[in-house]
C-alpha positions in Angstrom: 9.4 109.4 106.8 11.1 108.9 103.5 12.5 111.7 101.3 11.0 111.8 97.8 13.7 111.0 95.2 13.0 111.9 91.6 15.2 110.6 88.8 15.5 112.5 85.5 17.0 111.1 82.3 18.7 113.6 80.1 17.4 113.2 76.6 19.8 112.2 73.9 19.1 113.9 70.6 19.9 112.2 67.3 18.4 112.5 63.8 15.8 110.0 62.8 17.4 109.6 59.4 20.7 110.7 57.7 22.4 109.8 54.5 25.0 110.7 52.0 22.7 111.7 49.1 25.1 112.1 46.2 27.5 111.7 44.4 28.6 108.2 45.1 32.0 108.9 43.6 33.9 111.4 41.5 37.2 112.4 40.0 38.8 115.9 40.2 42.1 117.7 39.8 43.6 118.7 43.1 42.3 121.9 44.7 39.2 122.1 42.5 35.5 122.1 43.5 33.7 118.9 44.5 30.3 119.4 46.0 28.8 116.7 48.2 25.1 116.6 49.2 23.5 114.9 52.2 20.0 114.7 53.6 18.6 114.3 57.2 15.2 114.0 58.7 13.9 114.6 62.2 10.1 114.5 62.9 8.7 117.8 63.8 11.9 119.6 62.9 12.9 119.3 59.2 9.5 119.2 57.4 9.1 122.9 57.1 11.1 125.0 54.6 14.4 126.3 56.0 17.0 124.5 58.1 15.6 122.7 61.0 16.3 124.2 64.4 19.3 122.5 66.1 20.4 120.6 62.9 24.1 120.6 62.0 25.8 118.9 59.2 29.3 118.3 57.9 30.9 116.4 55.1 34.1 114.7 56.1 36.9 113.0 54.1 40.0 110.9 54.7 42.6 108.9 52.8 41.7 105.8 54.8 38.1 104.5 54.8 36.4 103.8 58.1 35.7 100.2 59.3 33.6 101.3 62.3 32.0 104.6 63.3 34.7 105.0 65.9 37.2 105.6 63.1 35.5 108.9 62.3 36.8 110.4 65.5 40.4 110.8 64.2 42.1 111.2 60.8 39.1 112.8 59.1 38.7 116.4 57.9 35.3 117.9 58.4 33.9 120.7 56.3 30.8 122.5 57.6 27.9 122.0 55.2 25.3 124.6 54.3 21.5 124.1 54.1 20.6 124.3 50.5 16.9 123.3 50.5 14.4 120.5 51.1 14.8 117.1 49.5 13.0 116.5 46.2 10.2 113.9 45.6 8.1 111.8 47.9 9.0 111.7 51.5 12.3 113.3 50.8 10.6 116.7 50.8 10.5 116.4 54.6 14.3 116.2 54.6 16.8 119.0 55.0 19.5 118.8 52.4 23.0 120.2 53.1 26.0 120.6 50.8 29.7 121.2 51.2 32.7 121.6 48.8 35.4 119.2 49.9 37.6 119.4 46.8 39.1 122.8 47.1 40.9 121.9 50.3 42.5 118.8 48.9 45.9 119.6 47.4 47.4 116.2 47.3 46.6 113.5 44.7 45.2 110.2 45.9 42.0 108.4 46.8 39.7 109.9 49.4 36.6 108.6 51.2 33.8 110.8 52.3 30.6 110.6 54.5 28.2 113.0 56.1 28.2 113.8 59.8 25.1 115.1 61.7 24.2 116.5 65.1 20.9 117.5 66.6 20.7 120.0 69.5 24.3 119.3 70.5 23.8 115.6 70.8 26.1 112.8 69.7 27.3 112.6 66.1 25.7 110.3 63.6 27.0 109.5 60.2 25.4 109.2 56.8 26.4 106.7 54.0 25.5 106.4 50.4 22.6 106.6 50.1 20.0 104.7 52.0 20.7 105.8 55.5 23.2 105.8 58.4 26.7 104.7 57.5 27.4 101.0 58.3 30.3 100.3 55.9 28.3 97.6 54.0 24.9 98.7 52.8 25.4 102.4 53.3 29.0 103.2 52.5 31.5 106.0 52.0 31.7 107.9 48.8 35.0 107.6 46.9 36.8 110.6 45.4 39.8 110.2 43.1 42.1 113.3 43.1 44.5 113.7 40.2 47.6 115.9 40.5 47.3 119.5 39.4 49.2 120.3 36.2 52.6 121.6 37.0 53.4 125.1 35.9 55.8 125.6 33.0 58.7 127.2 34.8 62.1 127.3 33.2 65.5 127.5 34.8 67.1 130.1 32.5 70.3 131.3 34.2 72.7 130.0 36.9 75.4 132.2 38.5 77.7 130.0 40.5 81.0 132.0 40.0 80.6 135.8 40.4 83.7 137.7 39.2 86.1 139.0 41.8 87.7 141.5 39.3 88.3 145.1 40.3 85.5 147.7 39.8 82.8 145.5 41.5 82.0 144.0 38.1 80.8 140.9 39.9 78.1 142.8 41.9 75.2 140.9 40.4 72.7 141.8 43.2 73.4 145.5 42.7 74.1 146.3 46.4 77.4 148.1 45.6 79.8 145.3 46.7 80.9 142.2 44.9 80.7 139.3 47.4 81.0 135.9 45.7 78.4 133.9 47.7 76.0 136.8 48.0 76.1 137.5 44.2 75.4 133.9 43.2 71.9 133.6 41.8 69.3 131.4 40.1 66.9 132.8 37.6 63.5 131.2 36.8 61.1 132.2 34.0 57.3 131.8 34.0 56.4 130.4 30.6 52.7 130.2 31.5 50.0 132.5 30.1 48.9 133.3 33.7 50.7 134.2 37.0 52.1 131.5 39.3 52.3 131.9 43.0 55.6 130.5 44.1 54.9 130.8 47.8 56.3 127.6 49.5 58.1 126.5 46.4 61.6 125.2 47.2 64.9 125.4 45.3 67.3 122.5 46.0 71.0 122.2 45.3 72.0 118.5 45.1 68.9 117.7 47.1 69.5 120.2 49.9 66.9 123.0 50.2 68.6 126.4 49.7 65.6 128.6 49.4 61.8 128.6 50.1 59.9 131.3 48.4 58.2 133.7 50.9 54.5 133.5 51.7 54.0 137.0 50.3 55.7 138.8 47.4 56.2 135.5 45.4 53.5 135.9 42.6 55.4 135.6 39.3 53.5 137.1 36.4 53.2 135.5 33.0 56.4 136.0 31.2 58.1 137.2 34.4 61.5 136.4 36.0 62.2 135.3 39.5 65.7 135.8 40.8 67.1 134.3 44.0 70.4 135.6 45.2 72.7 134.0 47.8 72.5 137.1 50.0 73.1 140.8 50.2 70.5 143.5 49.5 69.4 143.2 45.9 69.1 146.7 44.4 67.9 147.7 40.9 67.5 144.1 39.8 65.0 143.9 37.0 63.3 140.7 38.0 59.6 140.5 38.9 60.2 138.4 42.0 63.6 139.1 43.7 64.5 137.4 46.9 67.6 136.2 48.8 68.2 132.6 50.0 66.0 131.8 52.9 68.9 129.6 54.2 71.5 132.4 53.9 73.4 130.9 51.0 72.8 129.1 47.7 76.2 127.3 47.9 76.4 126.9 44.2 79.4 124.8 43.1 81.6 126.1 40.2 82.3 122.4 39.3 78.6 121.5 38.8 75.5 120.5 40.7 71.9 119.5 40.3 69.4 122.3 40.7 65.7 121.4 41.2 62.5 123.3 42.0 59.7 121.7 44.0 56.2 123.1 44.6 54.8 123.6 48.1 53.7 119.9 48.1 57.2 118.7 47.4 56.4 117.7 43.8 59.3 118.3 41.4 58.7 121.0 38.8 62.0 120.9 37.1 65.6 119.6 37.6 68.8 120.4 35.8 72.3 119.2 36.3 75.1 121.5 35.1 78.7 120.3 34.8 80.7 123.5 35.2 80.2 127.2 35.8 83.6 128.5 37.0 84.6 131.3 34.5 83.7 134.3 36.7 80.4 134.7 34.9 77.0 133.0 34.8 75.9 130.2 32.5 72.6 131.0 30.6 70.4 129.5 28.0 71.1 130.5 24.4 68.6 130.9 22.8 66.7 132.1 25.9 64.4 129.6 27.5 65.1 126.7 25.0 68.8 126.6 24.4 71.7 124.9 26.1 73.5 126.6 29.0 76.7 128.5 27.8 79.1 131.0 29.3 77.2 134.3 29.3 79.9 136.2 27.5 79.6 133.8 24.5 76.0 134.8 23.9 76.0 137.1 20.8 75.4 140.9 21.2 75.7 140.9 25.0 79.2 141.2 26.3 77.8 140.7 29.8 78.9 138.5 32.7 75.3 138.0 33.8 71.7 139.2 33.1 69.7 138.7 36.3 66.0 139.2 35.8 66.1 139.9 32.1 66.5 138.1 28.7 70.0 136.7 28.2 70.6 138.5 24.9 70.1 142.0 26.4 73.0 144.1 25.4 75.0 146.1 28.0 73.8 149.5 26.7 70.1 148.4 27.1 70.4 147.8 30.9 
């Protein structure tokens, strides 16, 4: 006698049709919306209104275009797409249309390529190209997105304190913690000249190319017209700045003889750079007039008589603080 052997083939589910519907290309500023649409069809699944059962869709992007479908497995970022309705016109009304925003998540400028990705009932992925069907790299291709850099905020380096005073009476106590300690009382002051707030989280201050501070992930939103002050250390107390922090590296290491101070955003793009040639007279150097003028010894600014003015306008008189 023979045992009866039955063989079963596990079905493989893939969509009958997929594409990248539109747009074929676009240009945006970094981190702004760019909506991409794709359509897919499966007989008996997508004809009715509403997302077809078991249908999933993503829009993916990469800085390097694919040459084969195997390239989609690595180096691509996939954003889950949402069902937004049936296709319009002719047979397209039987298609499910999905959309996803891929622009908001792109923070770096450059050229990006995008396609749709589909899956039915947990089956293998298939990919849609613009706009006649499955991606093949020739007839049905990737979309192309040009991303321009976001405008840099108007942030101004307004005061540099590289040489706190060691005179008696703690007159060099710039951070207000009750003790004058030269490296802790060093500071850099930045003014927000924008009409709106700027989140400095991740921004980096560099001294001669060496990172001396990274703004914290929280507590770094600088309001319009506000001052950010970064001290070398200590416990800043009573400082009038809107964002007040101490060096994330434990020291600003500002040279009395001169240095190049730069600010970079979280993507490493330079916002400003300034080279000072000397700041060694037991006081800060500050712009006169505020924001636009040259850096001068603080005590030479009219109507002040101050050694520094962390977190406030440089012309503020002693009696007003």
